[in-house]
C-alpha positions in Angstrom: 102.1 80.7 126.5 100.3 78.9 123.4 102.3 76.5 121.1 100.4 76.0 117.4 100.4 72.4 115.9 99.8 72.0 112.4 99.4 68.5 111.1 98.4 68.2 107.2 98.0 64.6 106.5 97.7 63.5 103.3 96.1 60.4 101.8 95.7 60.2 98.4 92.7 57.8 97.1 90.9 57.3 94.5 87.9 59.1 95.6 84.7 61.1 93.9 86.4 63.8 91.2 84.6 66.6 93.3 85.2 65.8 96.8 83.4 67.8 99.5 85.5 69.9 101.8 84.6 70.1 105.6 86.5 71.7 108.5 85.6 71.8 112.3 87.0 74.3 114.3 86.8 74.1 118.1 88.1 77.1 120.2 88.1 76.8 124.1 88.5 79.6 126.6 86.4 79.6 129.6 87.8 76.5 131.7 85.9 75.4 134.8 89.0 74.7 136.8 91.9 75.7 134.9 93.4 79.2 133.8 91.2 81.1 131.4 92.7 81.7 127.9 92.3 85.1 126.3 93.1 85.0 122.7 91.9 81.4 121.6 88.6 82.4 120.1 90.3 84.9 118.1 92.8 82.5 116.7 90.3 79.7 116.2 87.8 82.2 114.6 90.9 83.6 112.1 91.5 79.8 111.1 88.0 79.2 110.5 87.6 82.2 108.6 90.7 81.4 106.7 89.4 77.8 105.6 86.1 79.1 104.7 87.3 81.4 102.3 89.3 78.3 100.9 86.0 76.9 100.1 85.5 74.7 103.2 82.3 74.3 104.8 83.2 75.4 108.5 81.6 74.4 111.8 82.7 76.7 114.5 82.0 75.5 118.1 83.4 77.4 121.3 84.2 76.3 125.0 83.3 72.6 124.7 83.1 70.1 127.5 84.3 66.4 127.4 81.0 64.9 126.2 80.4 67.7 124.0 83.6 67.6 122.6 83.0 63.9 121.5 79.8 64.6 120.3 80.9 67.4 117.9 83.6 64.8 116.6 81.3 62.2 116.1 78.8 64.5 114.0 81.8 65.6 112.0 83.0 62.0 111.3 79.5 61.2 110.2 79.3 63.5 107.4 82.9 62.6 106.0 83.2 60.5 102.6 86.4 58.5 101.5 88.4 61.3 99.2 86.9 64.2 101.4 89.3 67.1 102.2 88.9 67.7 106.1 90.0 70.5 108.3 90.1 69.9 112.2 91.1 73.3 114.4 91.4 73.2 118.2 92.4 76.4 120.2 92.8 75.8 124.0 94.7 74.0 126.4 96.6 71.0 125.5 99.3 68.4 127.4 101.8 65.7 126.3 103.0 62.7 128.3 105.8 62.7 126.6 104.6 60.7 123.5 101.0 61.7 122.8 99.4 64.7 122.4 96.1 65.3 124.2 93.6 68.3 123.9 91.8 69.8 127.2 88.1 70.2 127.0 86.9 72.6 129.4 85.7 70.3 132.2 89.1 68.7 132.7 90.1 68.6 136.3 92.8 70.8 137.4 94.6 68.0 139.6 94.6 64.3 138.3 97.1 61.6 138.0 98.2 60.9 134.5 96.0 57.9 133.8 93.0 60.0 135.0 93.7 62.9 132.7 94.6 60.6 129.6 90.5 59.3 130.1 89.6 63.0 130.7 91.1 64.7 127.6 91.1 63.9 124.2 94.1 62.2 122.4 95.3 63.6 118.9 97.2 60.8 117.7 97.5 57.8 119.6 97.5 54.9 116.7 93.9 53.7 117.5 91.1 56.2 118.3 93.1 59.5 118.2 91.4 62.5 116.1 94.0 61.8 113.4 93.7 58.2 113.6 89.8 58.5 113.1 90.2 60.9 110.0 92.7 58.2 108.5 90.5 55.4 108.8 87.7 57.3 107.1 89.9 57.7 104.2 90.0 61.5 104.0 91.8 62.5 101.2 93.4 65.6 102.5 93.5 66.1 106.5 94.7 69.3 107.7 94.8 69.6 111.7 95.3 72.9 113.6 96.2 72.5 117.0 96.5 75.6 119.2 97.4 74.7 122.5 99.1 76.0 125.7 102.6 75.1 126.2 102.6 75.9 130.2 101.6 73.0 132.1 98.1 73.5 133.0 97.6 71.2 135.6 98.5 70.9 139.5 99.9 67.7 140.6 97.6 65.4 143.0 98.3 65.3 146.6 101.5 63.7 147.4 103.3 64.5 144.0 105.6 67.2 143.0 104.9 67.4 139.3 103.1 65.4 136.8 105.2 64.0 133.8 104.6 66.2 131.6 106.8 67.6 128.8 107.9 70.9 127.4 105.0 71.6 125.1 103.6 69.0 122.9 105.6 66.4 122.1 106.8 66.1 118.5 104.8 64.2 115.6 106.3 61.1 113.8 105.0 62.3 110.4 103.8 59.4 108.4 103.7 59.1 104.6 101.7 61.9 103.0 101.7 63.9 106.0 103.0 67.5 106.7 103.5 68.5 110.4 104.3 72.1 111.6 105.0 73.4 115.0 104.8 77.1 115.5 107.8 76.5 117.8 111.1 74.6 117.8 112.1 72.0 120.5 112.5 73.7 123.7 111.4 77.1 122.4 108.2 79.1 123.6 105.7 80.2 121.2 104.6 83.8 121.8 101.0 84.9 122.4 101.8 88.9 121.8 104.6 91.2 122.0 105.1 93.8 124.6 104.4 96.9 121.7 101.2 95.0 120.3 98.3 97.3 119.7 95.1 96.7 121.5 93.7 95.7 118.4 96.3 92.8 118.0 94.3 89.7 119.0 96.4 86.9 117.1 99.3 85.2 118.1 102.6 85.9 116.5 102.7 82.6 114.4 99.1 82.9 113.5 99.1 86.5 112.7 102.2 85.3 110.3 101.0 82.4 108.9 97.2 82.8 107.9 97.8 86.0 105.5 100.2 83.4 103.4 97.7 80.8 103.8 94.9 82.9 102.3 97.1 84.6 99.6 97.0 81.3 97.2 100.4 79.9 98.1 101.2 76.2 98.3 101.2 75.3 102.1 105.0 74.8 102.0 105.6 78.1 100.8 103.7 79.7 103.1 105.1 78.0 106.2 108.4 79.0 105.1 107.6 82.6 104.8 105.7 82.5 108.1 108.9 80.8 109.7 111.0 83.9 108.9 108.6 86.5 109.8 107.6 84.6 113.0 111.4 84.5 113.8 111.9 88.2 113.1 108.8 89.2 115.3 109.8 87.1 118.3 113.3 88.5 118.5 111.6 92.0 119.0 110.4 90.7 122.4 114.2 91.0 124.4 115.6 88.9 121.7 113.2 85.7 121.9 113.7 82.8 119.9 110.9 81.2 118.4 111.6 79.3 114.6 108.7 77.1 113.9 109.7 73.7 113.2 108.4 71.4 109.9 108.2 67.8 109.4 107.6 67.2 106.0 106.5 63.6 104.7 104.2 65.1 102.0 103.8 63.6 98.6 104.4 66.8 96.3 103.2 70.0 97.1 100.3 71.1 99.3 97.4 73.0 97.9 94.3 74.1 99.7 92.8 77.0 97.4 92.4 74.9 94.7 94.7 76.9 92.4 98.2 77.5 94.2 101.6 79.7 93.2 104.8 79.5 94.9 106.0 83.3 94.6 104.7 85.4 98.1 101.9 87.6 97.4 101.6 90.7 98.9 100.2 90.4 102.4 99.4 93.9 104.5 101.4 93.6 107.8 102.2 96.1 110.1 105.5 94.4 110.9 107.3 94.2 108.2 107.7 94.4 104.1 107.6 91.1 102.3 109.7 90.7 99.1 107.2 90.2 96.2 108.0 88.3 92.8 107.6 90.6 89.9 103.9 90.0 88.8 102.2 89.6 85.5 99.7 92.1 83.9 97.1 89.5 84.8 98.4 89.5 88.3 98.4 92.9 88.8 94.3 93.0 87.8 93.6 90.2 90.2 96.0 92.2 93.1 93.6 95.2 92.1 90.3 93.8 92.4 91.5 91.9 95.4 92.2 95.4 97.0 89.3 97.0 96.3 87.0 94.1 96.6 84.5 95.4 94.0 82.3 93.0 91.8 83.1 94.9 88.8 86.7 94.8 89.4 86.7 90.9 89.6 84.3 90.6 86.7 86.9 92.3 84.7 89.6 90.6 85.5 87.9 87.4 84.5 87.0 89.0 81.2 90.2 89.8 80.6 92.0 87.0 82.4 89.7 84.0 82.0 92.4 81.2 82.2 94.7 83.1 84.7 95.9 81.1 87.7 93.4 83.3 90.1 90.4 83.3 88.2 88.5 80.3 90.3 89.3 82.3 93.5 87.7 85.3 91.5 85.0 83.5 90.3 84.3 82.1 93.6 84.5 85.6 95.4 81.7 86.8 92.7 79.5 83.6 93.5 79.4 84.4 97.6 79.3 88.4 97.1 77.5 89.5 93.9 74.2 88.5 92.7 75.2 87.1 89.1 74.3 84.7 86.5 75.8 81.4 87.7 76.2 80.1 84.0 78.0 83.2 82.9 80.6 82.7 85.8 81.3 78.8 85.2 81.3 79.6 81.6 84.0 82.6 82.2 81.6 85.3 80.4 81.4 88.8 81.5 78.5 89.2 84.5 76.9 92.2 85.6 77.8 94.0 88.4 75.4 93.9 91.8 76.8 95.8 94.7 76.8 93.9 98.2 73.4 94.8 100.1 75.2 96.9 102.5 76.4 99.3 99.8 73.3 99.7 98.0 71.1 102.6 98.6 67.4 102.3 99.3 65.5 103.5 96.4 61.8 104.6 96.5 59.8 104.4 93.6 56.7 106.8 93.0 53.4 105.8 94.5 51.6 107.1 91.6 52.2 104.6 89.1 51.7 104.0 85.1 50.0 101.0 84.0 53.0 99.3 83.3 54.5 99.6 86.5 51.2 98.0 88.1 52.3 94.6 85.9 51.2 95.3 82.3 54.1 95.2 79.6 53.5 98.0 77.0 55.7 98.4 73.7 57.4 101.4 75.7 58.3 99.0 78.6 60.0 96.3 76.3 61.9 99.2 74.4 63.1 100.4 77.8 64.2 96.8 79.1 66.2 96.2 75.9 67.8 99.4 76.1 68.9 99.0 79.5 70.2 95.3 79.0 72.2 96.8 76.2 73.2 99.4 78.4 74.3 97.1 81.1 76.6 95.0 78.6 78.1 98.3 77.5 79.0 99.1 81.1 80.6 95.7 81.9 82.2 95.7 78.4 84.0 99.5 78.9 85.2 98.2 82.3 86.6 95.2 80.9 88.3 97.7 77.9 89.7 99.6 80.7 91.3 97.0 82.4 92.5 95.7 79.3 94.1 98.7 78.2 95.6 98.9 81.8 97.3 95.3 81.2 98.2 96.2 78.0 96.7 93.3 76.3 96.3 94.1 72.9 94.5 91.4 71.3 92.1 91.8 74.1 91.6 95.4 73.8 90.7 94.6 70.0 88.3 92.3 70.6 86.4 94.8 73.4 86.5 97.2 70.9 84.7 95.5 68.4 82.4 94.3 70.9 81.3 97.8 72.3 81.0 99.2 68.6 78.6 96.6 68.1 76.5 97.0 71.4 76.7 100.9 70.8 75.2 100.9 67.6 72.3 98.4 68.5 71.7 101.2 71.4 71.8 103.9 68.9 69.2 102.2 66.7 67.0 101.8 69.6 67.1 105.5 70.3 66.0 106.7 67.2 62.9 104.2 67.0 59.6 104.9 68.3 60.2 105.7 71.8 63.4 107.7 71.4 61.9 110.7 73.2 61.9 108.4 76.4 65.2 107.3 75.8 66.6 110.9 75.4 64.9 111.4 79.0 66.7 108.5 80.4 70.0 109.4 78.7 69.9 112.9 80.1 69.1 111.8 83.7 72.1 109.4 83.5 74.2 112.4 82.2 73.2 114.4 84.9 73.4 111.5 87.6 77.0 110.9 86.3 78.1 114.5 86.6 76.8 114.5 90.4 78.4 111.5 91.1 81.7 112.9 90.0 81.1 115.8 92.2 80.5 113.7 95.0 84.0 111.9 94.3 85.7 115.0 94.4 83.9 116.6 97.4 84.7 113.4 99.4 88.6 113.4 97.9 88.9 117.2 99.3 87.0 116.2 102.7 84.2 118.4 102.6 81.4 117.2 104.6 78.9 119.3 104.1 79.0 119.1 100.3 79.4 115.7 100.6 76.0 115.3 102.2 74.2 117.3 100.1 75.4 115.7 96.9 74.7 112.4 98.2 71.0 113.3 98.8 71.2 114.8 95.2 72.6 111.5 94.0 70.1 109.7 95.6 67.5 111.6 94.3 69.0 111.1 90.9 69.1 107.7 91.4 65.2 107.6 92.3 64.3 109.1 89.4 66.2 107.3 87.0 65.0 104.2 88.4 61.4 105.2 88.0 62.0 106.0 84.2 64.1 102.6 83.9 61.0 100.9 85.2 58.5 102.8 82.5 57.0 104.9 85.1 56.2 108.3 84.3 56.4 111.3 86.9 52.5 111.7 87.0 52.6 115.2 88.9 54.8 116.7 86.1 52.2 114.8 83.6 49.4 116.6 85.3 50.7 119.9 85.3 51.7 119.5 81.9 48.3 119.0 80.9 47.0 121.9 82.7 44.6 119.8 84.8 45.4 120.9 88.6 46.4 124.4 89.4 50.0 125.3 90.7 48.9 125.7 94.2 47.6 122.0 94.2 50.5 121.2 92.5 53.0 122.1 95.0 50.9 120.6 97.7 50.7 117.7 95.7 55.1 117.5 95.6 55.1 118.2 99.6 52.9 115.1 100.0 54.8 113.0 97.6 58.1 114.1 99.6 56.5 113.2 102.8 55.4 110.0 101.2 58.9 109.1 99.9 60.2 109.6 103.6 57.5 107.3 104.9 58.1 104.7 102.2 62.3 104.8 103.1 61.3 104.5 106.5 58.6 101.4 106.0 61.4 100.0 103.7 64.1 99.8 106.9 61.2 98.4 109.2 60.5 95.6 107.2 63.9 94.6 106.6 64.8 94.7 110.2 61.7 93.0 111.5 60.2 95.7 113.5 56.5 94.5 113.3 54.7 97.5 115.3 56.4 100.0 113.0 55.5 98.1 109.9 52.0 98.4 111.0 52.0 102.1 111.8 54.0 103.3 108.9 51.8 101.3 106.6 48.7 103.4 107.9 50.6 106.3 107.4 51.7 105.5 104.0 48.0 104.2 103.2 46.7 107.7 104.5 49.2 109.9 102.3 48.5 107.9 99.4 44.8 108.7 100.0 45.5 112.1 100.3 47.5 112.1 97.1 44.6 110.6 95.3 42.1 113.3 96.9 44.4 116.3 95.5 44.4 114.5 92.2 40.8 114.5 92.1 40.4 118.2 93.0 39.5 118.1 96.6 40.1 121.5 98.4 43.2 122.6 99.4 42.5 123.4 102.7 40.7 120.3 103.8 43.6 118.3 102.4 45.8 120.3 104.5 44.3 119.4 107.7 43.8 116.0 106.6 48.0 115.5 106.5 48.1 116.6 110.2 47.5 114.1 113.1 46.8 117.1 115.7 43.5 118.4 114.3 42.8 121.7 112.2 45.4 124.3 112.8 47.7 121.8 114.4 50.6 122.8 111.5 50.6 126.1 111.8 51.0 126.1 115.8 54.0 124.0 114.9 55.3 126.4 112.2 54.9 129.4 114.6 56.7 127.8 117.2 60.1 127.8 115.4 59.9 131.5 115.2 58.9 132.1 119.1 62.0 133.3 121.3 60.8 130.9 123.9 61.6 127.8 121.8 64.7 129.5 120.0 66.4 130.0 123.7 65.3 126.6 124.9 67.4 125.7 121.9 70.1 127.9 122.4 70.5 126.3 126.4 70.0 122.5 125.5 69.8 121.5 122.1 72.3 118.5 121.2 74.4 118.5 118.4 72.7 115.6 117.2 69.1 116.4 117.2 67.7 115.7 113.9 66.7 119.1 113.1 70.3 120.1 113.6 71.1 117.4 111.3 68.9 118.5 108.8 69.3 122.1 108.8 66.0 122.9 109.9 67.5 124.9 112.8 71.0 126.6 112.7 71.2 127.5 116.4 74.7 126.5 118.0 74.2 122.8 120.1 75.5 122.8 123.8 77.4 119.7 125.1 75.8 117.9 127.9 78.6 119.1 130.5 78.2 122.7 129.3 74.0 122.8 130.1 73.4 125.2 132.9 70.4 123.0 134.2 68.2 125.7 136.3 68.6 127.9 133.5 67.7 125.7 130.7 64.8 124.1 132.8 63.4 127.4 133.2 63.7 128.6 129.8 62.1 125.4 128.0 59.4 125.2 130.4 58.4 128.6 129.1 58.6 127.0 125.8 56.5 123.8 126.3 53.7 125.6 128.0 53.4 127.9 124.9 53.9 125.3 122.5 52.8 122.1 124.2 52.9 120.1 121.1 56.5 121.0 120.3 58.4 117.8 120.1 61.9 119.3 120.1 61.3 121.7 123.3 60.2 118.3 125.3 63.9 116.9 124.2 65.6 119.9 125.4 63.8 119.9 128.6 64.5 116.0 129.2 68.0 116.7 128.5 68.3 119.7 131.1 66.8 117.4 133.5 69.2 114.7 133.0 72.0 117.1 133.5 70.3 118.2 136.8 70.2 114.6 138.0 66.6 114.9 137.8 65.5 111.5 135.7 61.9 111.3 136.6 61.3 114.4 135.1 63.7 114.0 132.3 61.8 110.6 131.3 58.6 112.3 131.5 59.6 114.8 128.8 61.4 112.4 126.7 58.1 110.3 126.5 56.1 113.2 125.7 58.9 114.6 123.2 59.0 110.7 121.7 54.5 111.0 121.5 55.3 114.1 119.5 57.4 112.0 117.2 61.0 113.7 118.2 63.6 111.1 117.3 66.1 112.6 119.4 63.6 112.0 122.5 63.0 108.3 121.3 66.5 107.7 120.7 67.3 109.1 124.4 64.8 106.6 126.0 65.9 103.6 124.1 69.3 104.2 124.9 69.0 105.1 128.6 66.8 101.8 129.1 69.0 99.1 126.9 71.9 100.7 128.8 70.4 101.2 132.1 71.9 104.5 132.3 70.0 107.2 134.3 66.7 104.9 133.7 66.0 101.3 135.2 67.7 99.0 132.6 64.6 97.5 130.1 66.8 95.7 127.1 63.3 95.0 125.3 61.7 98.2 125.6 65.2 99.8 125.1 65.7 97.7 121.8 62.2 98.8 120.8 62.7 102.7 121.2 65.7 102.3 119.4 64.6 100.5 116.4 61.8 102.7 116.0 64.3 105.6 116.0 66.3 104.0 113.3 63.8 102.8 110.9 62.3 106.4 111.1 65.5 107.2 109.6 67.4 108.8 112.6 71.2 108.2 112.0 72.4 107.8 115.7 69.8 105.4 116.4 71.0 103.0 113.4 74.4 103.4 115.0 73.2 102.3 118.1 71.3 99.3 116.3 74.4 98.5 114.7 76.5 98.4 118.0 73.0 96.1 119.6 73.6 93.5 116.7 77.6 93.7 116.8 77.9 92.7 120.5 74.6 90.8 121.1 73.0 93.7 123.2 69.1 93.2 123.8 69.1 91.3 120.3 71.0 88.0 118.9 74.1 88.8 117.6 74.5 89.1 114.2 77.6 90.7 112.6 75.9 91.2 109.0 72.9 93.2 110.4 75.3 95.5 112.3 76.9 96.1 109.1 73.8 96.9 107.4 72.8 99.5 110.3 76.0 101.1 110.4 76.2 101.2 106.5 72.7 103.2 106.7 74.3 105.3 109.7 77.3 106.1 107.5 75.4 107.0 104.2 73.7 109.7 106.1 76.9 111.2 107.6 76.9 109.9 110.8 80.2 110.3 112.2 80.1 107.0 114.5 78.2 105.0 111.9 81.3 106.0 109.6 84.0 104.9 112.4 82.1 101.6 113.0 81.8 100.8 109.6 85.3 101.3 108.9 86.1 99.3 111.5 84.2 96.4 110.2 85.7 97.0 106.9 89.0 96.8 108.3 88.7 93.6 109.6 86.3 91.9 107.3 83.8 91.4 109.8 80.1 91.2 108.2 81.3 92.5 105.1 84.3 91.6 102.6 87.3 93.3 104.1 88.2 96.7 102.1 90.8 98.9 103.7 90.6 101.6 101.2 87.1 102.2 101.8 88.0 101.9 105.8 90.3 104.5 105.3 87.9 106.9 103.7 85.3 106.5 106.2 87.9 106.8 108.9 88.9 110.1 107.1 85.4 111.2 107.1 84.6 110.4 110.6 88.0 112.1 112.0 87.2 115.3 110.1 83.9 115.8 112.4 86.6 115.9 115.5 86.1 112.5 116.7 89.0 111.7 118.6 88.8 107.7 118.1 88.5 108.0 114.3 91.3 110.6 114.4 93.4 107.8 116.3 92.7 105.4 113.4 92.7 107.5 110.5 96.4 108.6 112.3 97.0 104.5 112.6 96.1 103.5 108.7 98.3 106.7 107.4 101.3 105.6 109.8 101.3 102.2 108.6 100.0 102.5 105.0 96.9 100.4 105.6 94.4 100.9 102.6 96.9 103.2 100.7 100.4 105.1 100.7 101.7 105.3 104.0 102.4 108.8 105.6 103.9 108.3 109.0 104.2 112.5 109.4 100.7 112.6 108.8 99.9 109.7 110.6 101.5 111.6 113.6 99.7 114.9 113.4 96.3 112.9 113.7 97.6 111.0 116.6 98.4 114.5 118.2 94.8 115.7 117.4 93.4 112.8 119.1 95.8 113.1 122.1 95.0 116.7 122.1 91.3 115.7 123.3 92.6 113.2 125.9 92.4 110.2 123.6 94.9 107.3 125.6 95.1 105.3 122.4 96.6 108.2 120.5 98.9 108.8 123.3 100.1 105.4 123.5 100.7 105.5 119.6 102.7 108.7 120.0 104.9 106.8 122.4 105.6 104.0 120.6 106.5 106.6 117.2 108.9 108.2 119.3 110.3 104.6 120.5 110.4 103.4 116.9 111.9 106.7 115.1 109.0 106.3 112.3 108.1 109.7 111.3 109.9 111.4 113.8 113.5 111.6 115.2 113.6 108.8 117.8 113.5 110.1 121.4 113.2 107.6 124.2 112.5 110.5 126.8 109.5 111.8 124.6 108.4 108.2 124.4 108.3 107.2 127.8 106.4 110.9 128.5 103.6 109.9 126.1 103.2 106.5 127.6 103.3 107.9 130.8 100.2 110.2 129.9 98.2 107.1 128.8 99.1 105.1 131.7 97.9 107.8 133.8 94.3 107.1 132.1 94.5 103.5 133.2 95.6 102.3 129.6 97.5 98.9 130.3 99.4 98.6 127.3 101.1 101.8 128.3 101.3 100.8 131.9 103.2 97.2 130.5 105.5 99.2 128.3 106.2 101.5 131.1 107.1 98.8 133.0 109.9 97.5 130.6 111.3 101.0 130.3 111.9 101.6 134.0 113.0 98.0 134.2 115.9 99.1 131.5 116.2 102.7 132.1 115.1 103.2 128.4 114.9 107.2 128.2 114.1 107.6 132.1 116.5 106.6 135.2 115.9 103.0 136.0 113.9 102.6 139.0 112.9 99.2 139.4 110.2 99.9 142.3 108.1 102.0 139.2 108.6 99.1 136.9 107.3 96.6 139.1 104.1 98.9 140.1 103.6 99.5 136.0 104.1 95.7 135.4 101.6 94.9 138.4 99.0 97.8 137.0 98.9 96.4 133.7 98.6 92.7 135.0 95.5 93.2 137.2 93.9 94.9 133.9 94.6 91.6 132.1 97.9 92.2 130.2 99.8 88.8 130.9 103.1 89.4 129.0 105.1 89.4 132.6 103.4 86.2 133.4 105.6 84.2 130.6 108.8 85.9 131.1 111.4 83.6 132.1 113.3 84.4 135.1 116.8 85.5 133.7 114.8 87.7 131.5 114.1 89.8 134.7 116.0 92.4 136.3 116.7 91.5 139.8 115.5 94.2 141.7 112.6 94.9 139.7 111.4 91.0 140.2 112.0 91.6 144.0 110.0 94.7 143.7 107.1 92.8 142.1 107.4 90.0 144.7 106.8 92.2 147.1 103.5 93.8 145.5 102.7 89.9 145.0 103.1 89.3 148.6 101.2 92.5 149.9 97.8 91.4 148.2 98.5 87.9 149.3 98.8 86.2 145.9 102.9 85.3 146.9 104.3 83.4 149.8 107.6 82.7 148.6 110.9 84.3 149.5 111.8 88.0 148.0 114.7 86.7 146.3 114.2 88.1 142.7 114.0 84.5 141.3 110.8 84.6 139.2 110.0 80.7 139.1 106.7 78.7 139.1 105.9 80.3 142.3 106.0 83.6 141.4 104.6 82.9 137.9 101.6 81.0 139.4 101.2 84.1 141.9 101.1 86.4 138.8 98.5 84.2 137.3 96.2 84.4 140.2 96.5 88.3 140.2 95.6 88.6 136.4 93.0 85.9 137.3 91.7 88.3 140.2 91.5 91.2 138.0 
C-alpha cells in the first residue's frame, strides 16, 4: 500500500521578477531485491504531466539506483537559482525511522540494519543534506515536493532480529514557516492504491486521482487539497468502510498558487466516482470552460478576444502557444489570433503538379490580390467566431464592437471582389460555399451515424479543400484551362485527368513517407512521381494516347488490359468469394463488392484450389496471390503463405505487404524479424493503407520495432481514423480520452468510439457504452450505455461482461440485482478476467447475490492474485471472513508459498505468502 506525502515549502525572497520553473519527477517500480510496484510510473507520470501543464520544465526519470538518484539530484540542483519555483516528485518505496523519511532507490538491499539503510537510501529532510534541505539552501522561491511512497515495510530484518525499527508509514513532517505538508492518509491510516471495483484502465491511486484534477483546474493548492480530502474519504469508504482522510500541516504564508492565476471555487472536474459541487460561473467562466472542453484553438482564441482580462486568459494563451501555430506577438498583446489546427488533425493537401508562374515563385498582381483577399477572409472568420461567443455570453458592449469590426472588414472584401480580379475571387467564393455545404452535410452524416456516407463526404471535402488551396495559391487548373482553349482532344483530356489522379495519390503517399522517414520508400515514390509528371507533360505536348498508356504501366505493353480483364474472370471472383479479407484495400475502396470471408471461416483446401486457378490464369494479379497466401495461412502451410504474400507484395498488393510486416513484427506464423516487419508496415502505411497505418501507430505507441513516440503514434492513428479505419478510430479515441500524445478531448473521443462501435468492433462497443454510462464527453445515458455493453458482451467481450456486472451491482441504468451482477462477473471470470475474479471473491465471501462459499471465494481471490491483482494483499486480518481466510491459506500452502498454521489469521506471514504468489505470477 502506498502513501502520498506532498510538501510545499514556500520561501519568499527577492529573486528575479520572472522566476524559472523546474520539476524533477522520479518513479521507481522495478526493484532489484524489494517487491516491485505496479502503479508508481503512472502516478509519477500523472504528476509530471500536471506540472508541465502548469508551466514547469519537467525532467521525468524512471527506476533509478542510488548513484543515478544522486546524479539526477545534483543535475537538478545545478539548474536552480534563487527565487526559482521548484517541484520534486518521487514515486516508489520509502521508509522511516520514526523521525526522518527516506526514499528508496532500486538497488537498496532487502536485509540490512537501520544504520546501513540510512546510507543506502535518500533522506527527504534531515536538517542538513536531505532533498528539502538542499533546495532550501539554494534559495528556491517556491518548493513543491510530492512523495509517493510505500506504507508497508519493504525490508526483511537482518539475521537475528525480529524486525526493523520502522514506524507505520512515513513520519509526520514538522512544517516550517512557509511550508505546506500534505499526507494522503492520516496517522495510523492506510492509503489505498486501488478500489475493488476499479475498472481495468484505472491506473492512479485513490488520492492521486482525487487531487490532480483539482490541481489542474486552477484552484489554490489549499482549496484543491480540501476538495481531495472529501473525495478521497468518500472513495475509501466504498472499500469495505475503509478510513482514509488526507492530513494537512499548513504553515504557508498566504494562499499557494501554482498556475499563476488561481481561483477559490471548484471548477468542474470529470470524475467517474461522484459529482462535485460547482460555484455559479460567470459568462467568461462559461466561455473558458467551453474552450477547455473542446480544446479547439479557435475556441480559446475567441475566449481571449472576448475576455482578454479574465482570470483564465493566461492559461488560454499558454494553451495557444503550445498547441497552435500562432503569432506570438498577438498572443502577448491579447489580440485575436489566426486558428491553425494541431498537426494530427490536419488533412494532407496535394497541389496540382501543373503550376502557374505564380506557383513557381513569381509574384503577380493576381497573387497579391488573392493574398489580400484571404488575409481579410481569415480576419473575418476569427471575428465571426468571437462575435458568436460574445453573443452567447451576452456581452453587449463587445458584440457592438465586433459587429463594427466585421462591417469594415466585409466592406474591404467587397471592394476587392469588384476589382480587376473579381472573376477569380468569385471562383474562390463559390468553391468556399461548396466546401461549406459539404462540410455541413458531413457533420450531419457523422451525427446520424452513416459510415458509408461519412467516408464519401470526407473524400469530397478533402478534394474540395485541395482545389480551394490551389485557387488560394494563385494556381489555375491547367487541365481544364487547356480544355477550354481547345488545345487537346477530349480523349487526351480524360487521360490527363486519370494521370493527374494517379499523381495526386502518389504525392500523398510521398508526403507520408517523408513525414515518417522511410528513405527507401521516399526514393521509390519520388521516381514514380517524376515518371507520372513526365507522362503528364507528354500528354500536354500531344504525344499519342496509346504510347502514353503503355508508358504508365510497369508491366510493359498489354499489362494494364490483362489486369483489368482479370477482375471479370470467374476464377478470380471465385478466389475472392472463398478467401478475400474484409480489410483488403480493393474492398475498402469499393473496387470489388464481393462478400468477405472471416479467417476462421475459410475452407482452406477449397480456397487454395480456386485461388491457384486464378494465379495460374493471371500471374500478375496481386489480390489473388494475397488471397492464396491467406488460404495457405489458414491451412497452416506458412512456407507457401509467405511465397504468395511476397508475390502479392511485389505486385503492389498492400494487403500482402501489411500481412508480411505484421507477421514478421509479431513473430506470428513467420520467424520474428522486427526490422523487416516495420519496413513492410511502413511501406504499406506510407502508401495509404489504413490497417498498416494503425499498425504503425501501435508500434510507436508501445515501442515495438521503433523507438516509442506517442505523438507519432497519434499521427498514424489519426491518418487511419480519417480514412474510416475502425481500429484507428478506436485507438485515436483512447489517446484523446487520456490526453496521450494529443490534447485531451473527450468530445472527439466519444465521437470516434461511436464510429468504431458502429462497425461492430466489440472493444469500441464496450468503450462507447462506458462513455455513455458515465457521461464522458457528453450527457450521461446509462440505459443506452448498457445497450452497447450488451452488444459487446454478445460477442464475448469480457470487459463488457464485467461492466454489466458492475452496473447491476450499482443499480445504475437498471434495477439493482446482485444475482444478475454475479452472473455477469462469472462469465467474465470464466474468460480469465482478473478484475471479475477478484470481485467474485468478495461476492462469494460475503454472500452478496449468491450463497456464501469460502472455498469459491478463496479460489477466485487466488486466481486474481496470480494475475497481478493485489487488493487482497493489503487487507487487514479483521477484514477477512475467517473461513475464507483459511481456504486462502490452504491454497497458498499447496503451492509452497505459506508455511504457517491454517488458522484464518491473515497476518504478516500470510501477506508475505500472497506477495510471493503475486510476484510469481
